[in-house]
MIVEX-49717 format. One line per field, with one value per residue (C-alpha): residue number from 0; residue in three letters; x, y, z. Coordinates in Angstrom, 3 decimals, padded with zeros to 6 digits. Example, Ala and Ser with C-alpha at 12.3 -4.5 7.8 and 13.67 -1.06 7.14 Angstrom:
# residues 2
nr: [0:1]
rest: [Ala:Ser]
xx: [012.300:013.670]
yy: [-004.500:-001.060]
zz: [007.800:007.140]
This chain:
# residues 272
nr: [0:1:2:3:4:5:6:7:8:9:10:11:12:13:14:15:16:17:18:19:20:21:22:23:24:25:26:27:28:29:30:31:32:33:34:35:36:37:38:39:40:41:42:43:44:45:46:47:48:49:50:51:52:53:54:55:56:57:58:59:60:61:62:63:64:65:66:67:68:69:70:71:72:73:74:75:76:77:78:79:80:81:82:83:84:85:86:87:88:89:90:91:92:93:94:95:96:97:98:99:100:101:102:103:104:105:106:107:108:109:110:111:112:113:114:115:116:117:118:119:120:121:122:123:124:125:126:127:128:129:130:131:132:133:134:135:136:137:138:139:140:141:142:143:144:145:146:147:148:149:150:151:152:153:154:155:156:157:158:159:160:161:162:163:164:165:166:167:168:169:170:171:172:173:174:175:176:177:178:179:180:181:182:183:184:185:186:187:188:189:190:191:192:193:194:195:196:197:198:199:200:201:202:203:204:205:206:207:208:209:210:211:212:213:214:215:216:217:218:219:220:221:222:223:224:225:226:227:228:229:230:231:232:233:234:235:236:237:238:239:240:241:242:243:244:245:246:247:248:249:250:251:252:253:254:255:256:257:258:259:260:261:262:263:264:265:266:267:268:269:270:271]
rest: [Met:Ser:Val:Val:Phe:Tyr:Asp:Thr:His:Ala:His:Leu:Asp:Phe:Pro:Asp:Phe:Ala:Ala:Glu:Leu:Pro:Ala:Val:Val:Gln:Arg:Ala:Ala:Asp:Ala:Gly:Ile:Gln:Arg:Val:Ile:Ser:Ile:Gly:Thr:Asp:Leu:Glu:Ser:Ser:Arg:Lys:Ala:Ile:Ala:Leu:Ala:Glu:Gln:Phe:Pro:Gly:Val:Tyr:Ala:Val:Val:Gly:Trp:His:Pro:Asn:Asp:Ala:Leu:Gln:Ala:Pro:Ala:Asp:Ile:Arg:Ala:Asp:Leu:Arg:Glu:Leu:Ala:Lys:His:Pro:Lys:Val:Val:Ala:Ile:Gly:Glu:Thr:Gly:Leu:Asp:Tyr:Phe:Arg:Leu:Pro:Ser:Ala:Asn:Gly:Gly:Thr:Val:Ala:Asp:Asp:Glu:Val:Leu:Lys:Glu:Lys:Gln:Ala:Ala:Ile:Phe:Gln:Gln:Gln:Leu:Glu:Val:Ala:Asp:Glu:Thr:Gly:Leu:Asn:Val:Val:Ile:His:Thr:Arg:Gly:Asp:Cys:Phe:Glu:Gln:Thr:Leu:Ala:Ile:Met:Lys:Pro:Phe:Thr:Pro:Lys:Val:Arg:Gly:Val:Phe:His:Cys:Phe:Val:Asn:Asp:Thr:Ala:Cys:Met:Gln:Arg:Val:Leu:Ala:Met:Asn:Ser:Ile:Val:Ser:Phe:Thr:Gly:Ile:Met:Thr:Phe:Lys:Asn:Ala:Gln:Val:Ile:Arg:Asp:Thr:Leu:Ala:Ala:Thr:Pro:Met:Gly:Ser:Phe:Met:Phe:Glu:Thr:Asp:Ser:Pro:Phe:Leu:Ala:Pro:Val:Pro:Tyr:Arg:Gly:Lys:Arg:Cys:Glu:Pro:Ala:Tyr:Val:Lys:Glu:Ile:Ser:Glu:Ala:Ala:Ala:Gln:Val:Lys:Asn:Cys:Ser:Leu:Ala:Glu:Leu:Ser:Thr:Ala:Thr:Cys:Glu:Thr:Ala:Lys:Lys:Phe:Phe:Phe:Arg:Leu:Lys:Glu:Arg]
xx: [108.995:106.330:103.776:100.534:097.003:093.620:090.255:088.058:084.727:083.865:080.879:082.568:079.324:077.687:077.001:079.393:082.280:080.741:082.462:086.004:086.184:089.501:091.087:089.675:091.153:094.484:094.644:094.126:096.996:099.209:098.465:099.552:096.024:096.706:093.252:089.743:086.655:083.460:080.378:076.988:073.796:071.273:071.449:071.978:074.654:076.306:076.462:078.011:080.600:081.539:081.784:084.150:086.233:086.518:087.534:090.173:092.756:092.997:089.234:087.231:083.506:081.130:077.574:074.485:071.503:071.670:069.144:068.087:066.709:065.100:061.528:062.497:064.099:062.401:061.056:064.089:067.473:069.454:069.521:070.717:073.405:074.622:075.109:076.896:079.118:080.626:082.632:086.319:086.621:083.640:085.273:082.304:078.529:076.947:076.665:073.923:072.663:070.206:069.571:067.217:068.654:065.868:062.744:059.430:057.955:060.550:059.275:055.496:055.116:053.772:055.285:053.651:055.588:058.765:058.025:057.430:060.792:062.611:061.162:062.178:065.681:066.076:064.785:067.215:070.050:069.290:069.227:072.620:074.119:072.770:074.440:077.684:077.463:076.865:079.586:082.240:082.446:082.374:079.931:080.189:077.949:076.041:074.582:073.287:070.915:069.834:070.225:073.602:072.075:069.688:072.529:074.608:071.596:070.890:074.562:075.180:073.857:076.249:079.417:082.213:081.991:080.793:082.831:081.665:083.427:081.427:082.071:082.269:082.664:081.744:080.921:082.875:085.552:083.075:081.107:084.325:085.286:081.919:082.425:085.870:084.482:082.235:085.296:084.480:086.423:085.852:086.722:087.425:086.624:087.550:085.178:088.102:089.889:087.029:087.647:084.525:085.348:087.439:085.327:086.269:089.954:089.787:088.195:090.870:093.591:092.122:091.565:094.369:096.432:094.981:091.396:090.694:090.872:090.535:087.915:086.597:082.899:083.368:081.744:080.827:082.770:085.850:088.565:090.186:091.376:088.722:085.755:082.527:083.797:083.332:085.401:087.453:089.678:092.930:091.984:092.837:096.276:095.028:093.053:096.098:098.342:095.917:095.546:099.322:099.361:096.499:098.179:101.634:103.142:104.789:102.879:104.810:103.548:100.008:100.252:101.389:098.757:095.734:096.559:097.158:093.872:092.072:093.627:092.583:089.043:088.543:090.394:089.879:091.753:094.785:098.043:098.691]
yy: [057.581:058.946:061.462:060.203:061.578:060.669:060.246:061.839:061.070:057.949:055.617:052.224:050.444:051.459:048.606:050.221:048.665:045.364:043.207:044.384:046.206:044.680:045.713:049.249:049.568:048.168:050.565:053.433:052.222:051.762:055.383:056.628:057.104:055.911:056.393:056.182:057.300:055.516:057.656:056.422:057.670:055.908:053.456:050.412:052.177:053.356:049.793:048.687:051.465:050.176:046.610:047.824:049.684:046.432:044.550:046.981:048.579:051.773:052.339:054.356:055.099:058.031:057.288:059.320:059.975:061.825:064.640:063.152:060.165:062.272:061.179:057.544:058.329:057.308:060.129:059.906:058.459:059.682:056.494:054.395:056.913:057.135:053.377:053.308:056.228:054.135:052.116:053.128:053.472:055.816:059.216:061.580:061.930:062.316:062.895:065.250:068.663:070.066:069.477:071.742:070.797:068.385:069.396:067.571:070.618:070.204:066.693:066.937:067.647:070.723:073.553:071.945:068.760:070.853:072.192:068.712:067.563:070.674:070.266:066.600:067.368:070.076:067.761:064.929:067.418:068.856:065.365:064.514:067.752:066.861:063.439:065.041:067.451:064.586:062.305:064.941:063.963:066.411:066.374:065.820:068.434:068.088:071.280:071.452:073.843:077.144:076.184:077.496:080.137:077.631:075.159:077.734:078.827:075.270:074.694:077.978:076.974:074.009:075.954:076.215:072.897:070.939:071.503:070.656:069.767:071.129:068.275:068.639:072.380:074.304:077.742:080.960:082.433:084.505:081.375:079.552:082.369:082.140:078.410:078.991:081.729:079.056:076.950:074.572:073.542:072.638:069.689:069.622:066.892:066.108:068.838:071.161:069.650:070.357:073.005:074.978:075.008:078.170:079.453:076.351:076.723:080.358:079.279:076.637:079.210:081.470:078.744:078.679:075.555:073.705:074.585:072.105:068.412:066.274:063.673:061.765:061.313:057.974:056.578:060.086:063.067:061.424:064.000:064.684:062.510:060.044:062.422:060.600:057.265:055.649:057.442:055.627:056.627:056.201:059.307:061.588:061.399:063.346:065.766:066.515:067.034:069.576:071.251:071.612:073.654:075.848:076.393:076.781:074.383:070.979:067.721:067.127:070.413:069.611:066.088:067.320:070.055:068.029:064.884:066.885:068.708:065.385:063.947:066.996:066.982:063.192:062.737:058.950:058.702:057.041:056.201:052.482]
zz: [-058.202:-060.541:-059.304:-057.810:-057.881:-056.423:-058.121:-055.483:-057.179:-059.178:-059.381:-059.368:-058.458:-061.752:-064.214:-066.719:-064.740:-063.629:-066.250:-065.523:-062.222:-061.030:-064.343:-064.004:-060.504:-061.712:-064.664:-062.251:-060.067:-063.133:-064.132:-060.704:-059.351:-055.826:-054.272:-055.747:-053.841:-054.891:-054.352:-053.195:-054.850:-052.575:-049.678:-051.915:-053.938:-050.717:-049.392:-052.684:-052.394:-048.939:-050.268:-053.009:-050.428:-048.487:-051.644:-052.939:-050.599:-052.642:-052.828:-050.270:-049.998:-049.634:-048.476:-049.259:-051.506:-054.839:-055.449:-058.797:-056.874:-054.150:-054.827:-054.247:-050.882:-047.619:-045.483:-043.218:-044.247:-041.247:-039.182:-042.125:-043.019:-039.428:-039.414:-042.773:-041.737:-038.923:-041.440:-041.255:-045.037:-045.347:-045.861:-046.389:-046.741:-050.209:-052.901:-051.903:-052.881:-055.413:-059.109:-061.055:-064.451:-065.438:-063.580:-064.230:-066.016:-068.778:-069.455:-069.360:-065.662:-063.915:-061.913:-058.876:-059.637:-059.715:-056.237:-054.828:-056.175:-054.948:-051.450:-051.275:-052.555:-049.921:-047.188:-047.889:-048.392:-044.958:-043.425:-044.882:-043.605:-040.159:-040.318:-041.448:-038.519:-036.078:-037.434:-038.112:-041.779:-044.667:-047.582:-051.343:-052.958:-056.228:-057.643:-061.210:-062.873:-061.382:-057.732:-056.601:-054.297:-052.737:-052.199:-050.321:-048.264:-047.054:-046.261:-044.449:-040.991:-040.960:-041.773:-040.910:-039.012:-042.046:-045.190:-048.679:-051.892:-054.807:-057.207:-060.977:-060.563:-063.716:-062.309:-062.689:-060.449:-058.414:-057.485:-056.606:-054.264:-052.520:-051.999:-050.519:-048.266:-046.694:-045.798:-048.640:-051.737:-055.393:-057.608:-061.338:-063.875:-067.458:-068.624:-067.943:-070.974:-073.401:-076.043:-075.058:-071.315:-071.053:-068.136:-066.126:-066.993:-065.914:-062.629:-062.087:-062.811:-060.110:-057.511:-054.909:-054.400:-051.448:-052.392:-055.189:-056.034:-059.160:-060.028:-063.008:-062.113:-063.873:-065.941:-067.126:-068.513:-070.008:-070.710:-074.053:-075.820:-074.570:-074.769:-075.613:-074.308:-070.923:-068.323:-065.695:-062.747:-064.690:-066.679:-063.751:-065.389:-068.413:-066.212:-064.072:-067.105:-068.551:-065.150:-064.760:-067.975:-066.736:-063.345:-064.922:-062.405:-062.353:-061.971:-058.752:-057.282:-058.356:-056.945:-053.540:-053.359:-054.474:-052.509:-049.314:-049.899:-050.270:-047.112:-045.099:-046.490:-046.367:-043.083:-043.051:-046.342:-044.835:-046.566:-046.466]
């Protein structure tokens, strides 16, 4: 039997896949990608992720509200998330967190506009951590731009009960160690295969087995040799092959470690 891997973070509900979603899911299975987790970015997207999980046996869902869409969020999303989280194929809350990469002031807005956005992002992040705490689910964390410290500060009161996976991890080894110290883990994407991503490869090399997972963040961040094209879950194969070289281990060892990590973190991620 060939080795298997999971894509722990994809956006299957995005229009990029609408025309051929069954084929995308089948290509993933053919490449040995046994499980795909479709991530919600708002309530509508979260409901679509659940619908996809119901349609495809190997697909699971995460429900939440993305920080980039924070200003469109209702004042309180907790009741809706609690209801969605009851579904047996919902495996985590998110993706949630902070994003200071494209603040309004960089696009004609004001510093005051930045503060409004930051406050709303923090508020809905806090709400999702509360729901995770109540439901016993873990959280999928988005952190981009200069907000790593703020992300950890908001999470701290909820640890160690609520664990986070810092998805699309691109920080250095010191940041990785701080994440692990909070009983959380990291996840690596196809960026790790890019020529200019030595810092990420160094971080992966230093991350202990059992503390990281793989993801595509499809339709974004296609690995080499597909860089610049639409990404899809099947490409975890290329990510894992590159990672095995970085970790100096076999694909079988990497498969066992990352899949077990995913099953512990997403505890509803059952084998079927």
